[in-house]
C-alpha positions in Angstrom: 114.5 1.4 -39.6 116.1 -1.5 -37.8 119.0 -3.5 -39.0 120.6 -6.6 -37.7 124.0 -6.5 -36.0 125.4 -8.4 -39.0 124.1 -5.7 -41.4 125.5 -2.9 -39.2 128.9 -4.6 -39.2 128.8 -5.0 -42.9 128.2 -1.2 -43.3 131.1 -0.4 -40.9 133.3 -2.7 -42.9 132.4 -1.0 -46.1 133.1 2.5 -44.7 136.6 1.3 -43.5 137.4 0.0 -47.0 136.0 2.9 -49.1 138.2 5.6 -50.3 137.3 9.2 -49.6 136.3 9.6 -53.3 134.0 6.6 -53.1 132.4 7.9 -49.9 131.7 11.2 -51.6 130.2 9.3 -54.5 127.6 7.8 -52.3 126.6 11.4 -51.4 125.9 12.3 -55.1 122.5 12.2 -56.8 123.0 13.5 -60.4 120.4 14.3 -63.1 120.1 12.0 -66.0 121.7 13.8 -68.9 119.8 14.3 -72.2 122.3 14.4 -75.1 122.1 14.7 -78.9 119.5 16.2 -81.1 119.8 19.8 -80.2 122.4 22.5 -80.1 121.4 24.3 -76.9 121.5 23.1 -73.3 118.5 20.9 -72.4 117.6 23.1 -69.4 117.5 26.2 -71.8 115.3 24.2 -74.2 112.8 23.5 -71.4 112.7 27.2 -70.4 112.1 28.2 -74.1 109.2 25.7 -74.3 107.6 27.2 -71.1 107.9 30.8 -72.2 106.7 30.1 -75.7 109.9 30.6 -77.7 109.6 26.9 -78.8 106.4 25.0 -79.5 105.9 21.4 -78.2 106.2 20.3 -81.8 109.6 21.9 -82.2 110.8 20.4 -79.0 109.6 16.9 -80.2 111.5 17.4 -83.5 114.6 18.4 -81.6 114.4 15.4 -79.3 114.1 12.8 -82.1 117.8 12.0 -82.1 118.4 12.5 -78.4 119.1 9.8 -75.9 119.6 9.6 -72.1 123.1 9.3 -70.7 122.9 7.2 -67.5 126.6 8.0 -66.7 127.6 4.3 -66.5 131.3 5.1 -66.2 130.7 7.2 -63.1 128.7 4.4 -61.6 131.6 2.0 -62.3 133.9 4.4 -60.6 131.7 4.6 -57.5 130.9 8.3 -58.1 127.1 8.0 -57.9 124.9 6.9 -54.9 121.5 7.5 -56.3 119.7 8.2 -59.6 116.2 9.0 -60.9 115.0 6.3 -63.4 111.6 4.8 -64.2 112.4 1.9 -66.4 112.9 -1.5 -64.8 115.2 -2.8 -67.5 117.4 0.3 -67.2 117.4 0.0 -63.4 118.5 -3.6 -63.6 121.3 -2.8 -66.0 122.5 0.1 -63.8 122.3 -2.0 -60.7 124.3 -4.7 -62.3 127.1 -2.2 -63.1 127.0 -0.9 -59.6 127.2 -4.3 -57.9 129.5 -6.1 -60.3 131.7 -3.5 -61.9 132.3 -0.9 -59.2 135.1 -1.6 -56.7 132.8 -1.9 -53.6 129.6 -3.2 -55.2 127.3 -0.8 -53.6 123.8 -0.7 -55.2 122.0 2.5 -56.3 119.0 4.1 -54.7 116.4 4.9 -57.4 114.3 7.9 -56.4 111.3 9.7 -57.9 108.6 12.3 -57.0 105.8 9.8 -56.4 103.6 12.4 -54.7 100.1 10.9 -55.2 100.5 7.6 -57.0 102.6 5.9 -59.6 100.5 4.2 -62.3 97.3 4.4 -60.2 97.4 8.2 -59.7 95.0 9.1 -56.9 93.9 12.5 -55.7 96.4 15.3 -54.9 97.2 15.4 -51.2 95.1 18.5 -50.7 92.1 16.6 -52.0 92.8 13.2 -50.4 93.2 14.9 -47.0 89.5 16.0 -47.4 88.5 12.3 -46.9 89.7 12.5 -43.3 90.3 8.7 -43.8 93.4 7.5 -42.1 93.1 4.0 -43.5 92.7 5.4 -47.0 95.9 7.5 -46.6 97.8 4.3 -45.7 96.3 2.1 -48.4 97.0 4.5 -51.3 100.6 5.0 -50.2 101.1 1.2 -50.0 99.7 0.8 -53.5 102.1 3.5 -54.8 105.0 1.7 -53.2 104.2 -1.6 -54.8 103.6 -0.1 -58.2 106.8 2.0 -58.2 108.9 -1.0 -57.0 107.8 -2.8 -60.1 109.6 -0.2 -62.2 112.7 -0.1 -60.0 111.8 3.0 -58.0 112.6 2.3 -54.3 112.7 5.8 -52.9 109.8 8.2 -53.0 110.3 12.0 -52.6 107.1 11.9 -50.6 105.0 12.6 -48.6 105.0 16.4 -48.9 104.0 17.7 -45.5 104.2 21.5 -45.8 101.4 23.2 -43.9 99.9 25.7 -46.4 97.7 28.6 -45.4 98.1 30.8 -48.5 96.3 29.4 -51.6 98.3 31.7 -53.9 101.2 29.2 -53.4 100.9 26.6 -56.2 102.4 23.8 -54.2 99.4 23.8 -51.8 98.2 20.9 -54.1 101.0 18.6 -52.9 100.3 18.8 -49.1 97.5 17.9 -46.8 96.3 21.4 -46.0 96.3 24.0 -43.3 95.9 22.0 -40.1 98.9 20.4 -38.2 96.8 17.7 -36.6 95.2 16.4 -39.8 98.6 16.8 -41.5 100.2 14.7 -38.7 97.6 11.9 -39.0 98.2 12.0 -42.8 101.9 11.9 -42.4 102.0 8.9 -40.0 99.6 7.0 -42.3 101.6 7.7 -45.4 104.8 6.5 -43.7 103.1 3.3 -42.6 101.8 2.8 -46.1 105.1 3.4 -47.9 107.4 1.7 -45.4 105.3 -0.7 -43.2 105.0 -3.9 -45.2 108.5 -5.3 -45.1 107.5 -8.9 -45.7 108.8 -8.6 -49.2 111.1 -6.1 -50.9 108.5 -5.5 -53.5 106.1 -4.0 -51.0 107.9 -1.1 -49.5 110.0 1.9 -50.4 112.0 4.5 -48.5 109.9 7.6 -47.8 111.4 11.1 -48.1 109.4 13.7 -46.2 109.6 17.1 -47.6 110.2 20.0 -47.6 112.0 20.5 -44.3 110.8 23.0 -43.2 108.5 26.0 -43.4 108.3 26.1 -47.2 104.5 26.5 -47.0 104.9 29.9 -45.3 106.7 31.4 -48.3 106.1 35.2 -48.3 103.3 36.3 -50.6 102.6 32.8 -51.7 105.5 33.1 -54.2 107.3 29.8 -54.7 110.9 29.5 -53.4 110.5 32.7 -51.4 111.7 33.7 -48.0 110.0 32.6 -44.8 109.9 34.2 -41.3 108.4 31.9 -38.7 108.6 32.5 -35.0 109.6 29.6 -32.8 106.2 28.8 -31.3 104.6 28.6 -34.8 107.4 26.5 -36.2 107.1 23.9 -33.4 103.4 23.9 -33.0 102.4 24.1 -36.7 105.0 23.7 -39.4 107.2 21.0 -37.7 104.3 18.9 -36.3 103.6 16.6 -39.4 107.4 16.1 -39.9 107.8 15.0 -36.3 104.9 12.6 -36.7 106.4 11.2 -39.8 109.8 10.6 -38.2 108.2 9.1 -35.1 106.4 6.7 -37.5 109.8 5.7 -39.1 110.4 8.0 -42.0 113.9 7.1 -43.1 114.9 10.1 -45.3 114.0 13.8 -45.6 114.4 16.5 -48.2 115.4 20.0 -47.1 113.4 22.9 -48.3 114.6 25.6 -50.9 113.6 28.5 -48.7 115.6 30.5 -46.2 114.1 30.2 -42.7 114.5 33.3 -40.6 117.5 34.2 -42.7 119.3 30.9 -43.0 118.6 28.7 -46.1 117.2 25.3 -44.9 119.9 23.7 -47.1 122.7 24.9 -44.7 120.6 25.2 -41.5 122.4 23.1 -38.8 119.8 23.8 -36.2 117.1 22.6 -38.5 118.8 19.6 -40.1 121.2 18.2 -37.6 119.8 19.4 -34.2 116.0 19.2 -34.8 115.5 16.5 -37.5 118.3 14.1 -36.6 118.9 14.7 -32.9 115.6 15.9 -31.5 113.2 14.0 -33.7 115.6 11.0 -34.0 115.7 10.4 -37.8 118.3 7.7 -38.3 118.3 7.9 -42.1 119.7 10.7 -44.3 118.8 14.1 -45.7 118.9 15.0 -49.4 118.9 18.5 -50.9 116.2 19.6 -53.2 117.2 20.0 -56.8 120.2 22.4 -57.2 119.6 23.8 -53.7 123.2 23.7 -52.5 124.3 25.9 -55.4 121.4 28.2 -54.8 122.8 29.0 -51.4 125.3 31.2 -53.3 122.4 33.0 -54.9 120.8 33.4 -51.5 124.0 35.1 -50.3 124.6 32.5 -47.7 127.8 31.1 -49.3 130.6 32.7 -51.4 130.9 30.0 -54.0 130.1 26.4 -54.7 132.8 25.0 -52.5 131.7 27.2 -49.6 128.1 26.1 -50.1 129.1 22.4 -50.1 131.1 22.8 -46.8 128.2 24.6 -45.1 125.6 22.1 -46.3 127.4 19.0 -45.3 128.4 20.5 -41.9 124.7 21.4 -41.3 123.7 17.8 -41.9 123.0 17.6 -45.6 124.0 14.1 -46.5 123.3 13.9 -50.2 123.5 16.5 -53.0 120.9 16.5 -55.7 121.9 17.7 -59.1 124.8 20.1 -58.5 127.9 17.7 -58.2 129.2 20.2 -55.7 130.1 17.4 -53.2 131.6 15.4 -56.0 133.8 18.3 -57.2 134.7 19.9 -53.8 134.1 17.8 -50.8 137.2 15.5 -50.9 139.4 18.6 -51.1 137.6 20.2 -48.2 138.2 17.1 -46.1 141.9 17.0 -47.1 142.2 20.6 -46.1 140.6 20.1 -42.7 137.6 22.2 -43.5 135.2 19.2 -43.1 135.8 16.4 -40.7 136.0 12.8 -42.0 133.5 11.9 -39.2 130.9 14.1 -40.9 131.4 12.3 -44.2 131.4 8.9 -42.6 128.1 9.8 -40.7 126.4 10.8 -44.0 127.6 7.7 -45.9 126.6 5.4 -42.9 123.1 6.9 -43.0 122.8 6.4 -46.8 124.1 2.8 -46.6 121.7 1.9 -43.8 118.8 2.9 -46.0 120.1 0.8 -48.9 120.6 -2.1 -46.6 117.2 -1.8 -45.1 115.6 -1.7 -48.6 117.3 -5.1 -49.4 119.3 -3.6 -52.3 122.5 -5.4 -51.3 120.7 -8.7 -51.4 118.1 -8.3 -54.1 118.4 -5.1 -56.2 116.9 -6.5 -59.4 113.3 -6.2 -60.7 111.8 -9.6 -61.6 110.1 -10.0 -65.0 107.0 -11.3 -63.4 106.8 -8.2 -61.2 107.0 -5.9 -64.2 104.3 -8.0 -66.0 102.0 -7.7 -63.0 101.5 -4.0 -63.7 101.4 -4.0 -67.5 97.7 -3.3 -66.9 96.3 -1.8 -63.8 95.0 -4.5 -61.3 91.3 -4.2 -60.7 91.8 -3.7 -56.9 94.2 -0.7 -57.6 91.7 1.0 -59.8 88.9 0.4 -57.3 91.0 1.9 -54.5 91.9 4.9 -56.7 88.2 5.5 -57.4 87.2 5.2 -53.8 89.9 7.8 -52.9 88.5 10.1 -55.5 84.9 9.7 -54.3 85.9 10.3 -50.7 87.9 13.4 -51.6 85.0 15.3 -53.3 83.5 18.0 -51.2 79.9 19.3 -51.7 80.0 23.0 -50.9 76.5 24.2 -51.9 73.3 22.5 -52.9 70.4 24.9 -53.0 67.0 23.4 -53.7 68.5 19.9 -53.7 69.6 20.2 -57.3 71.9 17.3 -56.5 71.9 14.5 -56.9 70.9 14.6 -60.5 67.4 13.3 -61.1 66.7 10.2 -63.3 65.5 11.2 -66.8 67.0 14.7 -66.7 68.8 15.8 -69.8 72.2 17.2 -68.9 74.3 19.8 -70.6 77.9 18.9 -69.7 79.8 22.2 -70.3 83.5 23.1 -70.1 86.6 22.0 -72.0 88.0 20.6 -68.7 85.3 17.9 -68.8 87.0 16.4 -71.8 90.7 17.0 -71.0 91.8 13.7 -69.4 95.5 14.6 -68.9 94.3 17.6 -66.7 92.5 15.3 -64.3 95.7 14.1 -62.5 97.1 17.3 -61.1 100.7 18.4 -60.4 103.5 15.9 -60.0 101.9 12.9 -61.6 104.5 11.6 -64.1 104.0 7.9 -64.5 100.4 7.5 -65.4 99.3 5.9 -68.7 97.0 7.8 -71.0 94.8 4.8 -71.5 94.0 4.7 -67.8 92.7 8.2 -67.6 88.9 8.8 -67.2 87.7 12.3 -68.0 84.4 13.7 -66.7 82.9 13.3 -70.1 83.9 9.6 -70.1 82.6 9.2 -66.6 79.2 10.4 -67.7 79.3 8.0 -70.6 80.3 5.1 -68.4 77.5 6.0 -66.0 74.8 6.0 -68.7 73.9 9.6 -68.3 71.6 11.3 -70.8 73.8 14.2 -71.8 75.4 16.3 -74.5 78.8 17.8 -74.2 79.6 21.4 -75.1 83.3 22.6 -74.7 82.5 26.3 -74.9 86.2 27.2 -74.7 89.3 26.2 -72.7 90.0 27.8 -69.3 92.3 30.4 -70.8 90.7 30.8 -74.3 87.8 33.0 -75.6 84.3 31.6 -75.0 82.2 30.0 -77.8 78.9 31.7 -77.4 77.2 29.6 -80.0 78.0 26.5 -78.0 76.8 28.2 -74.8 73.4 28.9 -76.4 73.2 25.3 -77.5 74.0 24.1 -74.0 71.4 26.3 -72.5 68.8 25.1 -74.9 69.4 21.4 -74.5 69.7 20.5 -70.9 67.2 20.4 -68.0 70.2 21.0 -65.8 73.7 22.3 -66.7 76.8 20.8 -65.2 79.8 23.2 -65.8 83.3 21.8 -65.2 85.6 24.7 -64.5 88.8 25.3 -62.7 92.5 24.8 -63.4 94.5 22.8 -65.9 97.2 20.8 -64.3 99.9 23.3 -65.1 98.0 26.1 -63.3 98.9 24.7 -59.9 101.9 22.9 -58.4 105.5 23.9 -58.4 106.4 27.3 -59.9 102.7 28.1 -60.4 102.0 30.7 -57.8 99.1 33.1 -58.7 98.3 36.6 -57.6 94.7 36.1 -58.5 93.1 32.8 -57.4 89.6 33.3 -58.9 88.6 31.1 -61.7 91.2 31.6 -64.5 90.4 33.2 -67.9 86.7 33.7 -68.8 85.3 30.8 -66.8 83.3 33.1 -64.4 81.9 34.8 -67.5 80.9 31.3 -68.7 79.1 30.6 -65.5 77.3 34.0 -65.8 76.1 33.2 -69.3 74.9 29.8 -68.2 73.1 31.1 -65.2 71.3 33.7 -67.3 69.4 31.1 -69.2 67.3 30.2 -66.2 68.3 26.5 -66.0 69.8 25.1 -62.7 73.6 25.1 -62.8 76.0 22.8 -61.1 79.6 24.1 -61.0 82.1 21.2 -60.7 85.5 22.6 -59.8 88.7 20.8 -60.9 91.7 22.6 -59.3 94.9 22.2 -57.3 94.4 24.9 -54.7 91.6 26.6 -52.8 90.0 29.1 -55.3 88.4 32.3 -54.2 84.7 31.5 -54.7 82.8 34.5 -53.4 80.9 35.1 -56.6 80.2 31.5 -57.3 78.9 30.9 -53.8 76.5 33.8 -54.3 75.3 33.1 -57.8 75.6 29.4 -58.6 73.1 27.1 -56.8 75.2 24.0 -56.6 79.0 23.9 -56.2 81.1 20.7 -56.0 84.8 20.9 -55.1 86.3 18.0 -57.1 90.0 19.0 -57.1 92.5 17.0 -59.3 91.4 13.5 -58.5 93.6 11.3 -60.6 92.9 8.7 -63.2 89.4 7.9 -61.9 88.2 11.5 -61.9 85.3 11.0 -64.3 83.8 7.9 -62.7 84.1 9.4 -59.2 82.5 12.8 -60.3 79.6 11.1 -61.9 79.1 8.7 -58.9 78.8 11.7 -56.6 76.6 13.8 -59.0 74.2 11.0 -59.7 73.9 10.1 -56.0 75.2 6.5 -56.5 77.8 7.5 -53.9 77.1 10.0 -51.1 79.5 12.9 -50.8 81.3 12.8 -47.5 84.5 15.0 -48.0 85.3 17.8 -45.6 87.6 20.6 -46.5 91.3 20.3 -45.5 91.8 24.0 -46.2 89.7 27.1 -45.8 88.2 28.6 -49.0 88.5 32.4 -49.3 85.9 34.8 -50.6 88.4 36.8 -52.6 92.1 36.6 -53.2 92.9 39.5 -50.8 91.9 37.4 -47.8 95.0 35.2 -48.3 96.3 33.8 -46.1 93.1 32.5 -44.5 92.9 29.6 -42.0 90.7 28.6 -39.2 93.3 28.1 -36.4 94.5 31.6 -36.2 95.4 33.4 -32.9 93.0 35.9 -31.5 93.9 39.6 -31.4 93.2 42.1 -28.7 90.5 43.5 -31.1 88.8 40.5 -32.7 86.4 41.3 -35.5 83.1 42.7 -34.4 80.5 45.3 -35.5 82.8 48.0 -34.1 84.9 49.8 -36.6 88.1 49.5 -34.7 88.5 45.8 -34.8 90.5 43.3 -37.0 88.6 43.0 -40.2 88.2 44.2 -43.7 85.7 47.0 -44.1 84.5 45.7 -47.5 84.2 42.0 -46.7 82.6 39.6 -44.1 85.3 38.2 -41.7 86.4 34.6 -41.9 86.5 32.1 -44.7 83.8 31.6 -47.2 83.8 27.9 -46.5 85.8 27.0 -43.3 88.2 24.1 -42.7 86.2 20.9 -42.0 83.2 22.0 -44.0 81.3 19.7 -46.3 77.7 18.9 -47.1 76.1 15.6 -48.2 72.7 14.6 -49.5 71.3 14.2 -46.0 71.6 16.3 -42.9 73.0 15.8 -39.4 72.1 17.3 -36.1 74.4 17.6 -33.1 73.2 17.6 -29.5 74.2 16.8 -25.9 77.9 17.6 -26.1 79.9 16.8 -22.9 83.5 17.0 -22.0 84.7 15.0 -18.9 88.1 15.5 -17.4 89.9 12.4 -16.2 93.3 11.8 -14.7 95.1 11.7 -18.0 92.6 12.6 -20.7 89.5 14.6 -21.6 86.6 12.4 -22.9 84.5 14.3 -25.4 81.0 12.9 -26.3 78.4 14.2 -28.7 75.2 12.8 -30.0 74.9 12.9 -33.9 71.5 12.2 -35.6 70.8 11.8 -39.3 67.8 14.1 -39.7 67.6 13.6 -43.5 66.1 10.9 -45.8 69.2 9.1 -46.9 72.0 7.0 -45.3 75.1 9.1 -44.9 78.6 9.4 -43.3 79.6 12.3 -41.2 83.1 13.2 -40.0 82.6 14.4 -36.4 85.3 16.9 -35.5 86.6 17.8 -32.0 88.4 21.0 -31.2 89.9 22.7 -28.2 91.0 26.2 -27.1 93.4 27.2 -24.4 91.6 30.4 -23.2 94.6 32.1 -21.6 98.2 31.1 -21.8 101.7 32.5 -21.7 101.7 32.6 -25.6 98.5 33.6 -27.5 96.9 30.4 -28.6 94.7 29.6 -31.6 90.9 30.3 -31.4 90.4 26.6 -32.2 92.7 23.5 -32.7 91.5 20.2 -34.2 92.3 17.4 -31.7 90.4 14.4 -33.0 87.9 13.3 -35.5 85.8 10.2 -36.1 83.5 9.1 -38.9 80.0 7.8 -38.2 77.6 6.3 -40.7 73.9 6.6 -39.9 70.6 5.6 -41.5 67.8 8.1 -41.7 66.5 8.9 -38.2 69.4 7.0 -36.5 71.5 8.7 -33.9 74.7 7.7 -32.2 76.9 8.9 -29.3 80.4 9.7 -30.7 83.2 9.8 -28.2 87.0 10.5 -28.4 89.7 10.7 -25.8 92.1 13.6 -25.9 95.2 13.1 -23.7 95.9 15.9 -21.3 99.4 15.9 -22.5 98.1 17.0 -25.9 96.6 20.3 -24.5 100.0 22.0 -24.2 102.1 23.9 -26.6 105.6 24.7 -27.6 107.0 28.1 -26.6 109.5 30.2 -28.7 112.4 28.2 -27.4 110.9 24.9 -28.4 110.0 23.9 -24.9 106.7 22.1 -24.4 104.4 23.7 -21.8 101.4 22.4 -19.9 99.7 25.3 -18.1 96.7 25.2 -15.8 93.7 27.1 -16.9 90.3 27.2 -18.6 89.9 25.2 -21.8 87.0 25.2 -24.2 86.1 22.0 -26.1 84.1 21.8 -29.2 82.3 19.2 -31.4 80.7 19.8 -34.7 80.6 19.1 -38.5 83.2 21.8 -39.3 85.5 24.3 -37.5 82.9 27.0 -37.2 79.6 25.4 -36.4 80.2 23.6 -33.1 78.7 22.9 -29.7 81.1 23.8 -26.8 81.9 22.9 -23.2 84.1 24.7 -20.8 86.5 23.1 -18.3 89.2 24.2 -15.9 92.2 21.8 -16.0 95.1 21.7 -13.5 98.0 19.6 -14.8 
């Protein structure tokens, strides 16, 4: 984020002229109030709806006479710096109040959780990362930026970059998986997409990387829970994608809910001020997560709201989301000498710099023609969304070449999820339009498939055995769409059992018993434990929550019109009890072997069911001739890949390394590079990557980067387990 000298001077002039109360106002992000129509607090009404005390119909009736309070008087008084709104006409009205009716004329930031698309909802991050497509990551982010700007949203609470190794955690869906290198590539590309095209204010937004940091390591996979992460893991794994995002220009960050090694991230000076701002060099601002400053009192890290506010702002928290603690207490804390004015000025300066960089002082209004442009989805946006969905699908199993579906086959399409369009989008997709959704059933119809649909019961309902019998009787092949509804993953959706919910496994058992070939298509927001499915179902397709183009993408893959090419961004466990499971674990002194006294379960094979990087296609690839050559500043890894099947296909060639002996125990493998190659049947190609020697080091527990002489193993293969290897001694 670079500003001109004139812009910087304008900011300094504003800061000199602002009252303390106006400065604090810039640090305040309130919730939009819902008023009227009900006689209980809105938050309590939402809780009652979630726990079943109120039905959706009752809530709708209560909301008939309600309206949103946008707190215009507080905007006029300079008491609000940012809001969350998704209506361009409302944004224009509020911006006009801020610019023309407030004393200093400072525009509002308009933020929103745009995690995986605005109107054109594309796959959840966990799925999109399976594409291993850096260009795609950037393009989908740029599309989301343009679409949201048309509605007035200029600040995305995204990308979510939490490394997640425990699939019980519902928010796995929002992030790019378990590997820090893939997540770092994802992070940098998303920042380029969201912020890179500054030719027009309509093309870019301010990114807000979250959740800083370590949230993905929440104990037991329980959301909002405590985290304990040693220094070397923090720097080598959990901080890596955030550093990549900041180095790529990310202008804001959101602190995590959790405590990290005993200190809530919200009041963690070492994390926010020393690491994020000083070490990584982020020159924008940090915002709290919703209500997180007040939650520091519940944590036991602050005595009361005022104390929590003092500790948060001192730690480097520049903006308070939802609690009004800064608004209510910060000015008094400054006047009493408990918080320095320099800290407040630094926060306000950072906020104003982002607003200036976004062009909000010059052009804060949304033009009518921009709104009109997205009244219907542009064809190119829908096409990109479909491509993202197709590339994100991972073929896990395909015995006897059941897939692709054969011309002329009659298909029994089974499962209520196949005809539940609103459950295709996944968690944190709020701005899609119902008419843009394509269910799997609709995708089959669009593709001209010869099929009949049988719901057979929703994921958490009893099965309809009459329909199951009809499905078994009709089709030559059965395609069963099973998995999770949108609400079963995402925030506040941790699960102690990550097998298929409800009676869906029983459904697969009944379908399998009829003797017809069965294809299980999984729609889910986390890695599910698939030990039974892998053993009993001949074809398994991981289709995740793919967004608005789900149905078209799924049918394209199943029919063979598009070749599957996705590779897992996360390891898939056999059973829930394996969690957390991830490929890049450290070795132990007693690694798993046939000996009893080694690190393993006595009732389960060791390792993931399907490892990170795994994914099949409708052809096959063979690896040979792997070489690693050490140069002055890099290792060049080269492997020959041959298409040994009968169809043209794309393979993601993965390169890993291992530091055999070091001062800190290192992972058994670490992804260092990947490259896609497309080959015709019988064609082969030499695939090479260069891995800088400076990338073979690691951070120690004090956060110091170390390059140590020693033996390194290098690997190349189609996933993290099945690799060719080469050994090299390297002296730095």
